[in-house]
Every structure is written in C-alpha cells, then in structure tokens.
N, C-alpha and C positions, 0 to 999 in steps of 0.2 A: 505494500499500500507505502500511499505519494502522497504529500501534499498538492492542493490542486485549488486553484479559483474558485471563489465563490462570489458569487453577485449579492448586490444589497436590491434592498425592498422598497420602496416607498409607505408601506406599513406598517414598520418598525423602523427604528433607529437605525438610519442608511450610517452605514460599516462597513469598509472591503475588507473580505477575509480570506485567510486558506481554510483547503480544509484536502484531509484524505481521502481520496479516489476508492469508494467501491469495493470487493474486489466481489466477479459476479461468482459464485460458491456457494454450493448447500451444504452450511455448516451451521446448523440451531442453537443457540447454547442451552443449556437450564441455568437450572440458580435460583436464588430466593427472590421473591420479589418479595419488600420492605410492604408492612402496613401504615396508616396512617392512622395518629392516635394523638389524645391528648400525654401527655408530659403527664405520669402522677403515679406518686410509687419509687418503692427503690429501685426496680428496676427499669424506668425511664430516667431521659435526658431532661435535665433544667431548658427548655424551650428560648431560643437569645432573648429573646422579650424577658423575661424573668431570670437571665443569667447580668444583663447589662445596665439591667436597675440597682444592683447588689455589688460588683466586680470591679468600681472604680473609684480611685480618690480623689483626694484636689485633681483641681485641674494645675496644681502650680507642682504638682509632684514633678520630678526630673521623668524627660522621652522616656517611657521603653520600647525597647526594642524594633515592637510592634505599632509605636503610635508614630501617626504622621505630624508635623509642626513645623502648622498652620502657616510658620511666616511665611514660606521660603515657597505659597504661591498668590497668591492674592487675587480669593475666587471670588472679587466681588466685579470680576475683568467678566467670567465663568458659573455663575449665580445656579441658573441648571449642574450641573458637572457638582455640588455641594449635595445638591438634592440627592441626585444618584448616587449617590458616592454613601449618604448616610439611608437611604432606601432601608439599606440592612445590611449585618455583618457580611455576608458574600458579599455583599456590594463593595462596602470596604476591603474582604479580601482581593481580592483582585487593581484596587488602586492602587497599592500597597504593596507591590511584586516581590522587591528591588527588596526590599528592605527579608517580606517572605526569605528570598532567594539566602539575602543576604543568615535570617539564622538559621535556617538547617545548613548549611555550609560549618556553624559554628555547631551543630548540634554532633555530626557526623564528623564531626575535625579528626575522632582520635580512630575509623575508620577512613579515613582516604586513604592511607594507601594503599589501603585493602580494597577497594574498589574502581572498578576499569573507571574509566576515557569511553562516551556514548559520543552521539549525537543527539540535543537532546528538543525538545519540543520549548523550555525553554516558560512559559504560562497557561502550564494546562489545565484548566476544570471547568463541571460542568458546565457553565453554560458557552465553554467554545466547539458545545459541538452544536451540527452545522443540519442542517436541509437549506437543498437546492438543487435546483434542474437536471444536475454534476453529479448526483450519489447523494451523499451524506457521513459525514468524521468528524473531526478533529477539526481547526481556523485555528489562522492566528497566529505563524509563527518571525514574525516581530523576534521576538527575543530569544530563537534560539541560537545556540551556541553548544561545544564542547565541554561536558565537566563528568561525574556522578552520579547513573541515574536517577538516585534519589532522591534527588533534587526535584526529577516528575514525578516520580512515585508522592512524596508528600507534600506533593505542593495536590495533587488532586485524593488524594485520601484526607486531607484538610480541608476540601472544596464542599470531598460526601460525607466525611461528620458537620461539615454550617447548616447543608442543604439538612441533612439527617434534620438536623437541628432546629430548622426555620418549618418544618414540614411537622413536626415532634414528633417525630417516629424514635419507641420504644431503643433503652441503646445498646440490646438483643440488634434489634430492626438492624439501628445504626452498625453492627459490629457486619452485620450478615452484605449488609451494601457495599461496606468494604471491599468485605470476603471477595464480591462480585471486582472489584477491581486486580485485585491481586490475583482470579482466578481468569480474569483475559490477556495481563501479564504474561503468565505463565501459559498460556494456551497460546497464545502471540511469539513465546521463546520456540515453539511447536510448528512453526508458519500456519496456522490456524487461520483462513484467511476472514476475513469480513461473510455472516450469513447472508446468505440472498435472497429471503425475506426479512424488508426490512420491522423495525419494531413497531407498533401501531400507529403509537402516538406522530412516530413519521413519515409515513404511507402517507396516512393521515393528512397533515400540512403538505406534503409534495399534491397530493392528489386538488388541494385546493390551491398552488400555484395560475398565477391570469398570464397571460402574453400579451398584456400591459403595457407595451417601453412608449408610448407618448406620459403615461402617468408618472412613469420610471424615468425619465426624462424629466418634466416636472418636479418631483417632489426633492429630483439631485439639485434642479440649479435652488428650491428653494432652502437646501442645507446649503447652502455656499451665501460667505461673508463674504463683504469685503475687503480687498486691501487695499495697501499703500502702494506708493511708486515704486522704493524702493522692492519689495515682493513680491509684484507684477513685473517691472522689469530677468528679476533675479529668472522666476517659471517660468517663463515667456523665452529667457534661455534654456531651459535644459529639458525645457517639451523642445526644439530647435533641437540640441545635441543626440536628445530620445532619439526624435526620428534618423540624424545620422545613421545611429547605431540597428536599428531595425528593417534592415535589409527584405528582410523575406518574414511572410508572403509578397506580395505585389503591391502595396498598393498606388490607389486615388493621385492625382500631382494635389489635390486640397486635403487631402484626410488630414496629416495633420494641421491643420489654422484648426488655431483656438478661435470659440465661439465665445463663450465664453469663463473666469476663470475665479476661483476665491480660493480661504482657510473653511475649513470646516473643524467645530471642537465638538464632534459627536463619538461616542463610548466612554469605555472607564478607565480601562487597564493604561490604553494609550492615548490616557487626555491632558495629559502632559510633554508630550512630545509634539511638534508642529507639523500640521496636515496640509498641506491641498488640494485643489479641488477640480482635473481642466476635464469640461466638455469640448472634443472635436468634431469636425464637416463630419466623420466618415467617411465611406464610399461614394457617397452622394450629400447631393444640397438636400434631401428632404430634410425631418427635423429627428421622424425616428428613427434613422442607421445612425445618430449620433452618440458617437461610443467618447462612455464617463470614463478620465483614469485620476487618478488617484497619484495624489508623489507627494510621499510621508516619509520624514524624518526614523532611523533607523535609530531603535531605545540602545541608552545609554549604561552598559554594564558594569560601569567602571567600577573597584570597589568593592564587589563583591565576590566572593578568596578564594574558592573553588570553581568559574567557567570563564573560559573568554567566548566570546562573544565569537560567532560564525554573521560577519556583517552583508557578505549575503545571499543568508540562510532562504531568510522568506522568500526573493526571486530567486533562490534558486529549484526552493519545495516548489513553486510556482511553474516554471519553468517546467519542471521534469511531470510534474503532473497533468499542464496541459499537455503534453504528448502523447500520455497513457490516454488521454484522449481520447484519443485523435481529435482534437479542437482542432482545424485549423486557420481555422478569423478570427480570433484574435487577437491580440495581444499577448508579445511574452516579451515578460518583467526586468526588465535588466538595473544591475546596478548600477545607477550614476556617478561620476569621478565624484568625487569632492567640489564640493562651488565655493574655490575662495569669494561671489560673493551671494552669499548666502545671508539673509537677514539672520539669523541664527551659528553665523561665525560658518570656519572648513568644515562641515558634517556629512556626513552619507546619509543620498537620499535613494530609495528607488524605489519604480513605478508594481499597480497593481492594474487595471481595465476591472472596470467594475459593471459587474452583471446581476437582469434583472429579477431574479428569481434568489431569495436565502431567507431562511429566516433560523437563526439562531437560537437556541432549549434556554427555556427558561424556568427556573426555581422554580418562583409561582404560581405557574401553566403548566404542570406539570404535573401529572399525578403518581400521587408510589407505584402503581403496578408499570409506571415508568421508566424511571427513575435506575431497575434493574438492569434490566440492558444497553440502559446509557451508557452505564459505569462501565458492562462485560465488555462494548466494543469500544470503551475506551482506556483501557485498559489491553487491547487486542493493538490498539492503533500506535502503543505511547509503546510498545513492546520491538515496532515493527522500521518505526520510529531510528528507535538504538540501535537497529541490528542492519542499520546506515552507515557506510561510509562516510567519515568525518574528516574535515581539515585540518591539516595540521603546519609546521615550517617548512616541512621541506616540501608537501602537496598531502593527500589523500594520504588516511592513516581508514584501512584497513578495519570494520568496524568487529569490536570478541564475538567471540564464539555464540554461541545461545549456552552454552555450559559456562558459558564465567558469567553468564549474567545472569544466574538463575539466585533466582532470592531462596534465600536457608531458611525457615526459622525466625531463628532469630532472630536476621534482619526482620524480615516481616517485623518481628512482633517492634522494635526498635520502632517500626515508622509510624506503626500503629499510638506507642506511644508519645512519640516528637508531634501527629498529627493529632490531638489529644491534644493536651500542653501548646503548642499553636495555636489550635482554636480560641482559647479560652486569652490568650492574650491579644486576638486579632480582634472575638470580642470586647475587652476591654479598653482594643484604640479605636475603636469603633465607638463605642461612648464617649470616652474621649472628645474623637472629630465633633460627633453629634455637639458636645457641651461651647468648646474650643471654637469654634465654623458659625458664622453666620446663616440663618437658613433665606431661603427668597421668601417675601407675603407670598401666601397663597390671592391668588386673587377674586 
C-alpha cells in the first residue's frame, strides 16, 4: 500500500491530503467492536469532560511537556482555529504533534538503541483515515520522517485512547480497540492486504459522493484569503517554477495560468504552517476543468530528538500513489526548491492537487461499530509504511525485515502504558488551553 492523493470536499473543512491506496484483495478481518456506554463503575474510563474538570492546576504553573504556550501564536488572527483546537482533547492532540513526538522520544530513550529505524507516517491518528473517489486509508504525510516505529504506534494508540474516552467506552472496550491496532500492525508485517470490502461506514460515504465540480471550485474560492503583494509575487514565482518542472503528461498552453490565489487557514495539525491555494486554468477555459493546487510549507520537525524529517516525504508518497492508481491526468507533485523569496524565509514547499470528493473520519460522527475496522486497517497501513525503504545520507536505505519490526509483548505493554499517560497529559494540556486562550464570541 502506498500514500496517494486525496480530494477536498465542499461539504467539510477543505484540506488537501495524502492517503494509502487500498489493495483490491479479499481478506476480511474479524476482531472486537467496542460498545459505546456511559463511563460508570470501576471498570470504566472517565470521559474526557470529567477528567478535564479535575486534572489541571492553575494557569500560572510552568508549562508541562504537552501544554501549548499561547504566547507563541496570536489566535486573534485565526479565532476559528482556537475554537477547533478547543473542541475536544483529540483536537488538541492533533494540534501539538511536535511536542507529542518529543514526549514519545523521551519515554523510549532507553530503548532507542534496540529499536529499528523505519519510514514513519509521522502524524497518524483516527481522523487521518479518509475515504475518497480513489479508495480509503491513512492520509496526510506532511510529517513523514525516519525514526523508530514506536513514534507512529504510540501516537495512534493515544488517538484510540482519547477517542474511546470521547465516546464513553469502558476501559475493557478501550483496551480491545487498542488491540485492533496491534492486530492490524502484526498482520501488516505479514503483508496482509486491506480487506477488499470496505467497512460499512466507508462504503456509505463513498456511495454518497457526487460529481459536482462546480460546487467544489466555488467552495475552494470561498476558502481563499487575500494575500499581500510579497506573498503573491512569491507564489506566482513558485507556480511558474513548478510548471517548468512538470514535463509529462503534455499540458494545454494555458494550463498553469493563475486565475485566483490566496492563503487558507483550515486544518488543525497543520494550522501553524504556511498554506496557499491556487486556481489554475486547466485544460480549457471552462471553469469546470479548473485545477486547484495547494502549495504547502513542510512541517518543521527540528528539535524532535529521535526523528529525522523527510522533506520530500509527502510529495514522494503522492507521486507513488498516483502511479499505482494508474492516474495519468492529475498533477504529479514535486518538491519545490528552497525559495529565498518566500515571505517565511528559505523554507521548502511541496505541491498537491485537490480532488473533488474527500471525507475524513470524524470521531464524533463515527458509530461505535465503525472504530474497530478503522483502527485495524490503520494498523495495516502503518506496517506497510514501515516496510518501505527510507532515505539516508548515502541514498535509499532498505527497510528492516518484518521480523525486525515484530512488536514483543513487553514493547506492546510499554506502548499501552505510555499512551494512557500521554492521553492524560493531553487532557491536562487541553484543559489549560481552554483557560488560557480566549475563545471567539458566539454569534
């Protein structure tokens, strides 16, 4: 399975993404399906709302490892972001990925010498699972990196714990759901493909997709935010350079003519990086075949002690997936060179085309029965990613053999333990965020 392009939809928060293409194979997993219930009694995990009201101290206390320092970002310039982050603890978890990865590195520091290096997704969680016209799977490889597999596994396991608390699962059901992640990962190491039959919720979403490109284009136009002259000059220059690099397939003469451009501020985990959206002429002058191209700043993973960023990770995944999908008509994403004219400094940007039908999983909209298959398939996807070769200083490095990536009982226990502790830290950080960051007034 390989990362591939995903579309943006006008009915949800427009956001470009990448995802792992589903293999067309007939393997159907079994497994436990958690039961949603009220969290009462000694066997139940406290719901997040209950934990948040009692787990945090005064706002004047020093910042903990998973606390966000609000002085580092002016939320007044993006009040909707503050509201999205504060929605629940899982949203806050998505927002603090770099701090989270650093915390995982610290917790497994003593084991690092014994853990293999792999190509990491870098930011896997339940809401990175997407359904599109081209299939289903994990999306958003912006934080692709080289590091130990526990980075991805601990992050997804923590996502499962937080989602279980949001849904009010018992502790037993929460543990069963985490077990689905490890079952999927172990099956993935055996090269088990995605089930041919999509989970019921994914099939229903796919069946609801409509081919309304006009509405898609209009929705993207509405998402664009006006930019200043420096930004516009930089962006037009990047598009021009990109057009020179894209040599196949052959394009219409005016294909890369810019019709509209702007910033956009959607997303949570990527909210602090610079993102532009460009509307191109496409093959003809008709509005329906206009192309939407995202130019996105690559995430900065500097300071995370056990990860090395793959600057072209997202673009490489996009190209590989597009090739596997046999999709010849869409843009091939290429990593753009460092741009001295960038308003944000000499940072790298990459390109992704937006497609029309896309739906991210949303914890609050998922039924209890949906989570088991989703988590299992995500485990398959992470194993497949870890079995890819990864870039090294002297060229590509061959991925570890599957037996070298096997998760021992002791390592699984450690990941479970730390994921629960990290989830508690996320809840405390979320609670503090809600106190320290003013929320926009309700209309």
